Structures are given as structure tokens and as C-alpha cells.
C-alpha positions as CSV (number, residue, x, y, z in Angstrom):
1,M,44.7,41.0,59.9
2,K,48.0,41.0,58.1
3,S,46.5,39.5,54.9
4,S,43.7,42.1,55.0
5,N,46.2,44.9,55.3
6,T,48.2,43.5,52.4
7,L,45.1,43.3,50.3
8,A,44.2,46.9,51.0
9,K,47.7,48.0,50.3
10,N,47.8,46.1,47.0
11,I,44.5,47.6,45.9
12,I,45.8,51.1,46.6
13,W,49.0,50.4,44.6
14,Q,46.9,49.0,41.7
15,Y,44.7,52.1,41.7
16,G,47.8,54.2,41.6
17,L,48.9,52.2,38.5
18,Q,45.5,52.7,36.9
19,V,45.7,56.5,37.5
20,L,49.2,56.5,35.8
21,K,47.7,54.6,32.8
22,Y,45.3,57.5,32.3
23,V,47.8,60.3,33.0
24,F,50.6,59.4,30.6
25,P,48.3,59.1,27.5
26,L,46.9,62.6,28.4
27,I,50.5,63.9,28.0
28,L,51.6,61.8,25.0
29,V,48.5,61.6,22.8
30,P,47.9,65.4,22.4
31,Y,51.5,65.8,21.5
32,L,51.6,63.1,18.9
33,T,48.4,64.2,17.2
34,R,50.0,67.6,16.7
35,V,53.5,66.6,15.6
36,L,52.7,63.5,13.6
37,G,49.8,64.9,11.6
38,T,46.7,62.9,10.7
39,G,48.6,60.4,8.5
40,G,51.4,59.7,11.0
41,Y,49.0,59.5,14.0
42,A,46.7,57.1,12.0
43,V,49.6,54.7,11.7
44,Y,50.5,55.1,15.4
45,A,46.9,54.5,16.6
46,Y,46.2,51.6,14.2
47,V,49.4,49.8,15.1
48,L,48.8,50.4,18.8
49,S,45.3,48.8,18.4
50,F,46.7,45.9,16.4
51,M,49.4,45.2,19.0
52,G,46.8,45.2,21.7
53,I,45.4,42.1,20.0
54,V,48.9,40.6,19.7
55,Q,49.5,41.4,23.4
56,T,46.4,39.4,24.4
57,L,47.7,36.4,22.5
58,A,51.3,36.9,23.8
59,D,50.1,37.0,27.4
60,F,48.6,33.5,26.9
61,G,47.2,33.3,30.5
62,F,50.6,33.2,32.1
63,M,49.7,36.0,34.5
64,L,47.0,33.8,35.9
65,S,48.5,30.3,35.8
66,G,51.9,31.7,36.9
67,T,50.5,33.6,39.8
68,K,48.7,30.5,41.1
69,Q,51.9,28.5,41.0
70,V,54.0,31.2,42.7
71,V,51.5,31.3,45.6
72,D,51.9,27.6,46.1
73,L,55.7,27.6,45.7
74,R,56.8,31.0,47.2
75,D,58.8,29.4,50.0
76,N,61.0,27.6,47.6
77,C,63.3,29.9,45.6
78,E,65.0,27.1,43.7
79,V,61.7,25.8,42.3
80,L,60.5,29.3,41.6
81,S,63.7,30.0,39.6
82,R,63.0,27.0,37.4
83,L,59.3,28.1,37.0
84,L,60.4,31.6,36.0
85,G,62.8,30.2,33.4
86,S,60.2,27.8,32.0
87,I,57.6,30.4,31.6
88,E,60.0,32.9,30.1
89,L,61.2,30.3,27.6
90,A,57.6,29.4,26.8
91,R,56.9,33.1,26.1
92,L,59.9,33.4,23.8
93,L,58.7,30.4,21.8
94,L,55.3,31.9,21.6
95,A,56.8,35.3,20.6
96,A,58.7,33.6,17.7
97,G,55.5,32.1,16.4
98,L,53.5,35.3,16.8
99,C,56.2,37.2,14.8
100,A,55.5,35.1,11.8
101,V,51.8,35.7,12.2
102,V,52.3,39.4,12.4
103,V,54.3,39.4,9.2
104,V,51.8,37.3,7.3
105,V,48.8,39.4,8.5
106,A,50.6,42.7,7.7
107,Q,50.8,41.6,4.0
108,F,47.0,41.9,3.8
109,I,46.8,45.3,5.5
110,P,48.4,48.0,3.4
111,L,48.8,50.4,6.4
112,L,50.8,47.8,8.2
113,W,52.8,46.6,5.2
114,D,53.8,50.1,4.2
115,N,55.1,50.8,7.7
116,M,56.7,47.4,8.4
117,G,59.7,48.9,10.1
118,Y,57.5,50.6,12.6
119,V,55.4,47.5,13.0
120,L,58.4,45.3,13.8
121,I,59.8,47.7,16.4
122,A,56.3,48.0,18.0
123,Y,56.2,44.2,18.0
124,V,59.5,44.2,19.9
125,S,57.9,46.5,22.5
126,T,55.0,44.1,22.8
127,V,57.2,41.1,23.4
128,L,59.2,43.0,26.0
129,R,55.9,43.7,27.9
130,A,54.9,40.0,27.5
131,L,58.2,38.9,29.1
132,L,57.6,40.9,32.2
133,P,57.6,38.6,35.3
134,D,54.5,40.3,36.8
135,F,53.1,36.9,37.9
136,M,55.9,36.8,40.5
137,F,54.8,40.1,42.1
138,Q,51.2,38.9,42.0
139,G,52.1,35.6,43.5
140,F,54.0,37.3,46.4
141,E,51.0,39.7,46.8
142,D,53.4,42.6,46.3
143,M,52.0,45.1,43.8
144,E,54.2,48.1,44.7
145,P,57.0,47.2,42.2
146,L,54.4,47.1,39.3
147,T,53.4,50.7,39.9
148,T,56.9,52.1,40.5
149,R,58.3,50.3,37.5
150,F,55.5,51.5,35.2
151,F,56.1,55.1,36.3
152,A,59.8,54.9,35.6
153,A,59.4,53.2,32.2
154,K,56.7,55.6,31.1
155,V,58.8,58.6,32.2
156,I,61.6,57.3,29.9
157,T,59.2,56.6,27.0
158,V,57.3,59.9,27.2
159,G,60.5,61.9,27.9
160,L,62.3,60.4,24.9
161,T,59.3,60.9,22.7
162,L,59.0,64.6,23.6
163,L,62.8,65.0,23.1
164,V,63.3,63.3,19.7
165,V,59.9,63.3,17.9
166,H,59.2,66.6,16.1
167,G,57.4,65.6,12.9
168,P,55.9,62.8,10.8
169,Q,59.4,61.9,9.7
170,D,60.2,60.8,13.3
171,L,57.4,58.2,13.4
172,L,59.9,55.4,13.8
173,L,61.4,57.1,16.8
174,V,58.0,56.8,18.6
175,A,58.3,53.0,18.5
176,V,62.0,53.2,19.5
177,A,61.2,55.3,22.6
178,D,58.5,52.8,23.6
179,A,60.9,49.9,23.1
180,L,63.6,51.5,25.2
181,G,61.1,52.1,28.0
182,G,60.0,48.5,27.8
183,L,63.6,47.3,28.0
184,V,64.2,49.4,31.1
185,A,61.0,47.9,32.6
186,L,62.1,44.4,31.8
187,I,65.6,44.8,33.4
188,W,64.1,46.6,36.4
189,S,61.6,43.7,36.9
190,F,64.1,40.9,36.9
191,M,66.5,42.8,39.2
192,T,63.6,43.4,41.6
193,V,62.6,39.8,41.5
194,R,66.1,38.7,42.3
195,T,66.8,41.2,45.1
196,R,63.3,41.1,46.7
197,Y,62.6,37.4,46.6
198,G,65.9,35.7,45.8
199,V,64.5,34.3,42.5
200,R,66.5,34.3,39.3
201,V,65.9,32.8,35.8
202,S,66.9,29.1,35.6
203,F,66.0,27.6,32.2
204,G,64.9,24.0,32.5
205,G,64.6,22.9,28.8
206,F,61.9,22.9,26.1
207,R,59.9,20.1,27.7
208,N,59.2,22.3,30.8
209,A,58.4,25.3,28.6
210,L,55.9,23.3,26.6
211,A,54.3,22.0,29.8
212,E,53.8,25.7,30.9
213,L,52.2,26.5,27.5
214,K,49.8,23.6,28.0
215,R,49.0,24.6,31.6
216,S,48.3,28.2,30.6
217,A,46.2,27.3,27.5
218,V,42.9,26.9,29.5
219,Y,43.5,30.3,31.1
220,C,44.2,31.9,27.7
221,V,41.0,30.5,26.2
222,S,38.9,32.2,28.8
223,N,40.6,35.6,28.3
224,I,40.6,35.4,24.6
225,G,36.9,34.5,24.7
226,T,36.0,37.8,26.2
227,T,38.1,39.6,23.5
228,L,36.4,37.6,20.7
229,V,32.9,38.5,22.0
230,S,33.8,42.2,21.9
231,G,35.4,41.9,18.5
232,F,32.5,40.0,17.0
233,T,30.0,42.6,18.3
234,T,32.1,45.4,16.7
235,F,32.2,43.4,13.5
236,V,28.4,43.0,13.4
237,V,27.8,46.6,14.3
238,G,30.0,47.6,11.3
239,I,27.8,45.5,9.0
240,V,24.2,46.1,10.2
241,L,24.4,49.8,11.0
242,T,24.5,51.8,7.8
243,D,24.6,55.2,9.4
244,P,28.2,56.1,10.3
245,T,26.9,58.5,13.0
246,E,25.3,55.5,14.9
247,I,28.6,53.6,14.6
248,A,30.4,56.6,16.1
249,Y,27.8,56.8,18.9
250,W,28.3,53.1,19.7
251,S,32.1,53.3,19.6
252,L,32.2,56.3,21.9
253,A,29.7,54.8,24.4
254,L,31.7,51.6,24.5
255,T,34.8,53.6,25.2
256,T,33.2,55.0,28.3
257,V,32.1,51.6,29.4
258,S,35.6,50.3,29.0
259,A,37.0,53.2,31.0
260,V,34.7,52.5,33.9
261,Q,35.4,48.7,33.8
262,A,39.1,49.5,33.9
263,L,38.5,50.8,37.5
264,Y,37.5,47.3,38.4
265,S,40.8,45.8,37.4
266,P,42.8,46.8,40.5
267,I,40.3,45.1,42.8
268,S,40.2,41.9,40.6
269,S,44.0,41.8,40.2
270,S,44.6,42.2,44.0
271,L,41.8,39.8,45.1
272,Y,43.0,37.0,42.7
273,P,46.3,36.2,44.4
274,H,44.8,36.9,47.9
275,V,42.1,34.3,47.4
276,V,44.6,31.8,45.9
277,A,46.8,32.2,48.9
278,H,44.3,32.5,51.7
279,R,41.0,31.0,50.4
280,D,39.5,34.2,51.9
281,L,36.0,34.3,50.3
282,G,35.0,36.7,53.2
283,A,37.1,39.4,51.5
284,V,35.2,38.9,48.3
285,R,31.9,39.0,50.0
286,K,32.8,42.1,51.9
287,M,34.0,43.8,48.6
288,A,30.7,42.8,46.9
289,I,28.6,44.4,49.7
290,M,30.8,47.5,50.0
291,A,30.8,48.2,46.3
292,A,27.0,48.1,45.9
293,P,26.3,51.7,47.0
294,A,29.2,53.0,44.9
295,L,28.0,51.1,41.9
296,L,24.4,52.4,42.3
297,V,25.5,56.1,42.7
298,G,28.1,55.7,39.9
299,T,25.7,54.2,37.4
300,V,23.1,57.0,38.1
301,A,25.8,59.6,37.7
302,Y,27.0,57.9,34.5
303,C,23.5,58.2,33.1
304,L,22.9,61.8,34.2
305,L,26.2,63.0,33.0
306,S,26.1,61.2,29.6
307,P,25.4,64.4,27.5
308,Q,28.3,66.2,29.2
309,V,30.6,63.1,28.7
310,F,29.7,62.9,25.0
311,F,30.2,66.6,24.5
312,L,33.6,66.4,26.2
313,L,34.8,63.4,24.2
314,G,33.3,64.2,20.8
315,G,31.9,67.7,20.7
316,Q,28.4,69.1,20.2
317,G,27.7,66.8,17.3
318,Y,27.8,63.7,19.5
319,V,25.5,64.9,22.3
320,A,22.4,63.6,20.5
321,G,23.8,60.0,20.9
322,S,24.4,60.2,24.7
323,W,21.3,58.0,25.1
324,V,23.5,55.1,24.1
325,M,25.4,55.5,27.4
326,V,22.2,55.3,29.3
327,A,21.1,52.1,27.3
328,L,24.5,50.5,28.1
329,S,24.5,51.6,31.8
330,P,23.2,48.2,33.2
331,V,26.5,46.7,32.0
332,L,28.4,48.6,34.6
333,P,27.1,47.0,37.9
334,L,26.5,43.6,36.1
335,S,30.1,43.4,34.8
336,F,31.6,44.3,38.3
337,Y,30.0,41.3,39.8
338,S,30.7,39.0,36.9
339,I,34.4,40.0,37.1
340,L,34.3,39.6,40.9
341,I,33.0,36.1,40.7
342,G,35.3,35.3,37.8
343,W,39.1,35.0,38.4
344,P,39.0,36.3,42.0
345,V,36.7,33.4,43.0
346,L,36.2,30.7,40.4
347,G,39.6,31.1,38.9
348,A,41.5,31.4,42.2
349,L,39.8,28.3,43.6
350,G,40.7,26.2,40.6
351,K,37.3,26.3,38.8
352,V,38.9,27.4,35.5
353,N,36.7,25.1,33.4
354,E,33.6,26.5,34.9
355,L,34.9,30.0,34.4
356,T,35.7,29.4,30.7
357,A,32.3,27.7,30.2
358,S,30.6,30.8,31.5
359,T,32.5,33.0,29.0
360,V,31.8,30.7,26.1
361,A,28.1,30.5,27.0
362,S,27.8,34.3,27.2
363,G,29.6,34.6,23.9
364,V,27.3,32.1,22.2
365,I,24.2,33.9,23.5
366,N,25.6,37.3,22.4
367,A,26.4,36.0,18.9
368,A,23.1,34.1,18.5
369,L,21.1,37.2,19.4
370,L,23.1,39.5,17.1
371,L,22.7,37.0,14.1
372,A,19.0,36.6,14.8
373,M,18.6,40.4,14.8
374,A,20.4,40.7,11.5
375,L,18.5,37.8,9.8
376,L,15.1,39.1,11.0
377,G,15.9,42.6,9.8
378,R,15.5,44.2,13.2
379,S,18.9,45.9,13.3
380,S,19.0,49.0,15.4
381,L,21.4,50.6,17.7
382,L,19.0,50.3,20.6
383,T,18.6,46.5,19.9
384,I,22.4,46.1,19.9
385,C,22.6,47.8,23.3
386,V,19.9,45.6,24.7
387,I,21.7,42.5,23.4
388,R,25.0,43.7,25.0
389,C,23.1,44.0,28.4
390,I,21.5,40.5,28.0
391,A,25.0,39.0,27.3
392,E,26.3,40.5,30.5
393,V,23.3,39.1,32.4
394,A,24.1,35.7,30.9
395,L,27.7,36.0,32.0
396,L,26.8,36.9,35.5
397,G,24.1,34.3,35.7
398,T,26.2,31.4,34.5
399,R,29.1,32.4,36.8
400,G,26.7,32.8,39.7
401,F,25.2,29.4,38.9
402,A,28.7,27.8,38.8
403,L,29.5,29.4,42.2
404,I,26.3,28.2,43.8
405,E,26.9,24.7,42.4
406,C,30.4,24.6,43.8
407,L,29.2,25.8,47.2
408,R,26.4,23.2,47.2
409,K,28.7,20.4,46.4
410,G,31.4,21.7,48.7
411,K,34.0,21.8,45.9
412,L,35.5,25.2,46.6
413,H,38.0,23.9,49.0
414,E,39.4,21.1,46.9
């Protein structure tokens, strides 16, 4: 009963965090679009997108591998302190390498190279976020500090931005405000870990740090695989669709899909440490059953309201493309269950290789179908939507098959 209550509490805190992630951009983005102008905001938006890719690489799966270790070691503060030190040192080594990559890549992208000062400060903010010891909170199944810390840091970032950014000439101060908020979040997190769990940073040498990098690599491959599939699809869309209007329809529809899928994250993030700690597959089964009616109603509403959503996001000129949302709607329920079977089940129970294989298989199918479409001259927006749905079916199917095989062989409790 206690573990169930903890799970429910964590899901609530995670949804609170998700709401805040929507609220703060609603305050910040309209302000920045007005004061920075189109040129300044273009730099802000592009660098933000670029740093999103860097963040994925910087995370390197430590949230998942670290969480699993904390669950196993959370009664031993001394060992946890060494683990925290090893992971943080590994992250610093990774950050140093990524800094060189960012500088090299920026030389080939004029928008980045011409604003290198802004890019470097934005990179510092990205590193500060990568250093957050969130795997400690996940391992202790204690999500409350993540939400309260995010709120405090964003209040500082948004408050400073509104206070000091008044025109395009203040673009650099946008990155400075974000970095200061990130620094507060980092200090807050380490103080909370120390006072709440009695864990402090204890560096154990480069050998331990390299061992953590090796341990997290397999987790990283699975996460990056999903990002690469999305990136490859976007790349192909940009080549095969010659009508810019259709590309805009696709991008806007994909944004709505991502917004809905973000609502699945609190459930996945809370279930993962819960299943690692308690091997409670019953909670996953219950969640799968309880979510079915909501997914059905939500998907129908998503289709029916597609014209209104496109009008709200893009204006009257986009309403004609609302059918793309309907064509992509099967992805919503399919992705919920593929995510549910993913890290909260296969990952939490140590079946990371099977999980990674499912991601790779889905990616290969997606890429093969897109290339076949292009080579056969059958390129259309509808075909791309169908392929996206097929790829999601493949992901759910391969993960479902891996789960059934593990159940049949009795390997889930190893």
C-alpha cells in the first residue's frame, strides 16, 4: 500500500512539473518574440533547438542507469556518495568533449558562428542541466524536489529575463538569465540530496567515471535511437515534399503529437523507479487498463478538434491541413503502450538489450519504408503519415514480443 501511495504521489508531482513546463514558455516566448524581433528570436529559437540535441547527448542515459543503481544502493550513503561523484565526473568529461563538438559544428552553421558568445553561454546552461543529480531523486522515488526546484529556477530565469532583456541588443542576457537559473537549480539539487538522503559528492577517480560511461552507453543508444528516427524522418520530409505548405502541415501536426506524448512522461518517469524497486508489474498492468478509456476518448477528441487546434496554432491558413492530425492520430494510443512497455517494464527489469533492439528495429523499418517511398516516386504527405504509424506499430509489436518472450522464459525476475 505504501509503495502504491508513493507511486501515485510521484505521478501527481510529475504532472505538476509537466504543467510548469507548459506555463513558463507561455510567459517567456510571447515576450521574447516582441522584444528580440524576428532576427533575435530566430537566433534564440535555433540555438534552443540545437542545444536540445546536445542535451540528449549530454544526458547519455545516466538518468536511467543511475536510477537503477540508486534503487539497489539507497541504504548505503557512502557507496551512493561515490556513485554520485563518479557519474558527475563522467558527465564533466563528456561535457568537455561535447564542447569541442559544438565549436566545430558551429563553424559550418553561420547563424551559430556569428553568435558564438550566445552559443557558448547556452552550452553552459545545457551542461548545468546535464549535471543535475535527478537520478538520485528518481532512485529514492521522491519526485517532489524536481518540481519545486524547477519552479524556483524558472522563476529566477523568467524574472531576470523580463527585468533585463528589453531589445535585440540584450540577446546575450537571455542566455545569462537561463544559466543563472540553471546554477541555482544545480546548487539547490545537491543541497537537497545532502540534507534529504545524507549523500554528498565523493570523487573516486577517472577509472570509476569511465566505468559509468560504459555502463550508461547502452541506455544512451536506445534514447538516441528514438531521436535519430525522428530526425531522419524530418530530413526525408524536407527532401521529398516540394510544397512548403505541406512541410508546415507536417511540422505543426508533429508538434501536437509531441505535446500529447509529453503527457505520458510523468507516468513513465514514476513507474520506472517503482518497478526497479518493487518489481511491481501489477501497477503497470493496472495503468495499462485504466488508461485505455482515456486514450480512446482523447484520440477521438484529438481528431474532432484538429481544425480548431490548427487554427489556434497557425491561423486560418493552416486549417486545410488539419487532416494530418487525423492521419497521425493512431500514434497516440500506440506510443503510450510502447512507452509503457519500454523503460517502465523492459528497462526496469534489466532487459535493456531487448529494449534497444526494438528501437533499432522500428527505426530500420521506418527508414526502409521512407527510402522505398522516395525511390518509387510515391512521395506524399499521406504516405509519410502512414509510414509513421507503421513504425509505431513496429515499435509496440517488437517490445510486446520481447515482453512475451521474457514472460514465457521466466526471465523477468532475474
